[in-house]
C-alpha positions in Angstrom: -20.2 36.1 7.2 -17.6 34.2 9.2 -15.4 35.9 11.7 -11.8 35.0 12.4 -12.8 33.4 15.7 -15.5 31.3 14.0 -13.1 30.1 11.4 -10.5 29.1 14.1 -13.2 27.2 16.0 -14.4 25.5 12.8 -10.8 24.5 11.9 -10.3 23.1 15.4 -13.5 21.1 15.1 -12.2 19.8 11.7 -8.9 18.9 13.3 -10.6 17.0 16.2 -12.8 15.2 13.6 -9.7 14.3 11.6 -7.9 13.0 14.6 -10.8 10.9 15.7 -11.2 9.5 12.2 -7.5 8.6 11.9 -7.5 6.9 15.3 -10.6 4.9 14.5 -9.3 4.0 11.0 -5.9 2.8 12.3 -7.5 0.8 15.1 -9.7 -1.0 12.6 -6.9 -1.5 10.1 -4.5 -2.7 12.9 -6.8 -5.1 14.6 -8.2 -6.7 11.4 -4.7 -7.0 10.0 -3.5 -8.6 13.2 -6.3 -11.1 12.9 -5.4 -11.8 9.2 -1.6 -12.2 9.8 -2.0 -14.2 13.0 -4.3 -16.5 11.1 -1.7 -16.8 8.4 0.7 -17.9 11.1 -1.6 -20.6 12.1 -1.9 -21.8 8.5 1.9 -21.9 8.2 2.0 -23.9 11.4 -0.6 -26.3 10.0 1.4 -26.7 6.8 4.3 -27.8 9.1 2.1 -30.1 11.2 0.6 -31.9 8.3 4.0 -32.1 6.4 2.5 -30.4 3.2 5.0 -30.9 0.4 4.6 -27.7 -1.5 5.7 -25.9 1.7 8.2 -28.3 3.3 9.9 -30.1 0.3 13.6 -29.5 -0.1 13.2 -27.0 -3.0 10.7 -24.9 -1.1 13.1 -23.1 1.3 12.4 -19.8 -0.5 8.7 -20.3 -0.2 9.0 -21.0 3.6 11.2 -18.0 4.1 9.0 -15.6 2.1 5.8 -16.7 3.7 7.4 -16.6 7.2 8.6 -13.0 6.4 5.1 -12.1 5.2 3.5 -13.4 8.4 6.0 -11.7 10.7 6.1 -8.4 8.9 2.4 -8.3 8.6 1.9 -8.9 12.3 4.5 -6.3 13.2 3.0 -3.7 10.9 -0.5 -4.4 12.2 0.7 -3.7 15.7 2.5 -0.6 14.4 -0.9 0.7 13.1 -2.4 0.2 16.5 0.6 2.0 18.0 0.1 4.9 15.6 -3.6 5.2 16.7 -2.4 5.2 20.3 0.2 7.9 19.4 -2.5 10.1 17.9 -4.8 9.6 20.8 -2.1 10.5 23.3 -0.7 13.4 21.3 -1.8 16.8 22.8 -1.6 18.7 19.5 -4.1 18.4 16.8 -3.2 16.4 13.6 -0.4 17.8 11.6 -0.5 17.4 7.8 2.4 15.0 8.2 0.1 12.6 10.2 -2.2 12.2 7.2 0.9 11.3 5.1 2.0 8.9 7.9 -1.4 7.3 7.9 -1.2 6.6 4.1 2.4 5.4 4.3 1.8 3.0 7.2 -1.1 1.4 5.5 0.9 1.2 2.2 3.7 -0.5 4.1 1.2 -2.9 5.7 0.0 -4.0 2.2 3.2 -3.8 0.1 5.8 -5.5 2.3 3.9 -8.6 3.5 2.1 -8.7 0.2 5.4 -8.7 -1.7 6.8 -11.4 0.5 3.7 -13.5 0.1 3.7 -13.2 -3.7 7.4 -13.8 -3.9 6.8 -17.2 -2.1 3.7 -18.0 -4.1 5.6 -17.9 -7.4 9.1 -19.2 -6.9 11.4 -19.8 -9.8 14.2 -22.4 -9.3 14.6 -21.6 -5.7 14.5 -17.9 -6.2 11.6 -15.7 -4.9 9.1 -14.5 -7.5 8.8 -11.0 -8.9 6.5 -10.0 -6.1 9.6 -9.4 -4.0 9.9 -6.1 -5.9 7.1 -4.8 -3.8 9.1 -5.3 -0.6 11.5 -2.3 -1.0 8.5 -0.1 -1.9 6.9 -1.2 1.4 10.2 -0.4 3.2 10.3 3.1 1.8 6.7 3.6 2.7 7.4 2.5 6.2 10.4 4.8 6.5 8.4 7.7 5.2 5.5 6.9 7.6 7.8 6.8 10.6 9.5 10.0 9.6 6.1 11.7 9.1 5.0 10.6 12.6 8.3 11.9 14.1 7.9 15.2 12.3 4.3 15.5 13.4 5.4 15.1 17.0 8.3 17.5 16.7 8.0 20.7 18.9 6.6 23.7 17.1 5.4 21.8 14.0 1.9 21.8 12.6 
């Protein structure tokens, strides 16, 4: 039979395990994503350097813009995931439920917003971005929800 003290100790161990798992996960996600999106930036620079028509032709302004936005947002969100891991590591309190929500939202934003921009540039229609652009606002809402969840998780007196 478990005593109240044993349950509290077990819950604390679970919280420490969750905190460590979230930190490790967001470090992996952040650094691998950073590698992917920085590599995408090098590809975009190469498309410029070699004057590739499907990227640089006059009617491809939308593609250039969408892919540049995918690269820049992906890079920023990768760094944000690393910052989230650092925030968790430095936070004195154990993980709040809101941090698990924040974790899911930040990863969703990392996938949805740059992915939406990339798909929008991949399938352009008469100079307009493709339907993939509809993922962008979903990524924006996920980002806002994730940032709010982190802020709530760090608020005094919250668990």
